[in-house]
N, C-alpha and C positions, 0 to 999 in steps of 0.2 A: 678644494678639498673636504672645506667642512661639511658644504652643501648636498656633496656627492654620498658623505654618511650617513647624513640626514635621508637624505633622496633612499639610502639601503632601506636602513633603519625602517621609513614607512611603505618600501615593498613587501618587507619580511612579514612584517607586522600586515597590512594587508592580503598576503599570503595564507599566512595563521587564522586570520580571520579564514577564509574561505572551506579552507582545512576545515575550522572546528564548524563551521556551521552546515558543513555534509557529513560532516562525523554525525553529528546531533541530530540533521534532519534524519540520517540512515537508522538508527538510533530511534528515534518518536515511529516513526517508518513501521518498522521490527515489534516495536510494542502496540502499539497498534494492532498490527493485522493479524498474531496471536490473542491477543483481548478479545477482536472481532470476532475470527474464527469460535475461539471458544463459548465465546455467546449466542452466534448463528446456528453452529453446527452439532452442538450438543447439547437439547437434540439443535435440529432443524427448525427454523421458525422461521416464517417469509415475514413477520414482523418485524424482525428484532433483524434481518437483511433489511426492508426499506429505510429504518433507522440507520441504520450503517451506510446507506446506497447515498452515492453522488445522483444530483441530478439525470444525469444520461444516463445511466442505470434502470434509474426506476420510473423517466420520461421517453427514453431513445433507443433503448436496446431490441435489438431481434426481440429477445427471450425477457419478460418480468419478471421478478423477484421470486413470483410466488411459483413457476415455474420449475428456475435454476431448482430452488428449494425441491421441490417436487421430484425431479429427476435426478438429484443429487441424493436425499433421501433414501427413492426406490434403487440407483444404483451401486451406494457406497454405503449407504445405514449411517447412522451417528457415528458422529467424531469420538474416538474415543481417547487420545493422543497426540499431541504437537510433537516430533520432535523437535532437539534441538540444532538446527543446523538451516537452520528458517534465515534468509539473508534477503537485503534490499538494495537495489540500485540506484539512486535518486537521479532524478534525471530533467531537463527542459523541454518545451512544446507548445503547440498547439490541436490541438483536436479539431477535427475534418468540418465542423459544423463554426468555426466561430477562427478569429484570428488571434482572440486572448492567449496568451503566453500562458502556461502553467506550468507547477511542477509536481511531477508525479516520483511514483517509485513502485520498480519493480520489484513484489519482493517473490520468491519462491518457498515456500512453506512446504515441509511435510508433515504427511499425517494422517495415523491409526486410525481407522473405521470398523465398523461392523462387519464389511462387509470382504474390506481386501486398504492396503493398505497407499497411498495416493502420494504424487507431486503436485500442489496446485503451484501454477503461479496468476499472480493475482497483479492487476495494476492499481494503484492508491493516486487518490490528487489530492493534495491541498485545498484543505478546505477554507480562505484564509491564508496571515500573513504566518513563515514557516518557523518563530518563534510560537505560537502556538504550539505546534505539534496536529494539529487538529485535520486528520485525514477521514476522508470515505472512499469505501470502495467502488471504483469506478468501471472495470468490468474481469472478470475471468478472464485469461486470457488462455493454458492450456489447465489441462488435465491428464497428468501422466498415470 
């Protein structure tokens, strides 16, 4: 009986740690994407996008950071503000270039730009250990 009680406590602690890690990672991703967007898009800067970009975005993407910045600057204008509705969803998976497991955060951010308000879906990739919360922008999935 004591063994089952001990086992139940271990399972509860483990499950709690998983929820804490997911909550911590989602908040870290949310804080990162908001700060990065303000840095990159207010005003738009390809150099600042490069410094916040993953290796994939810098080297393998069809659009280079400078092209993304030029298009966004022309189409939307500079970022004015980010709404309070930012949300991130943590996912694990591999990319199509390797079999290495990565942690991704798919974030939805609503930004008011000079020309219009847009909802951006941006995928982040964790660059290092989850405790660091070191994220990089992997790709811009959608702009609506």
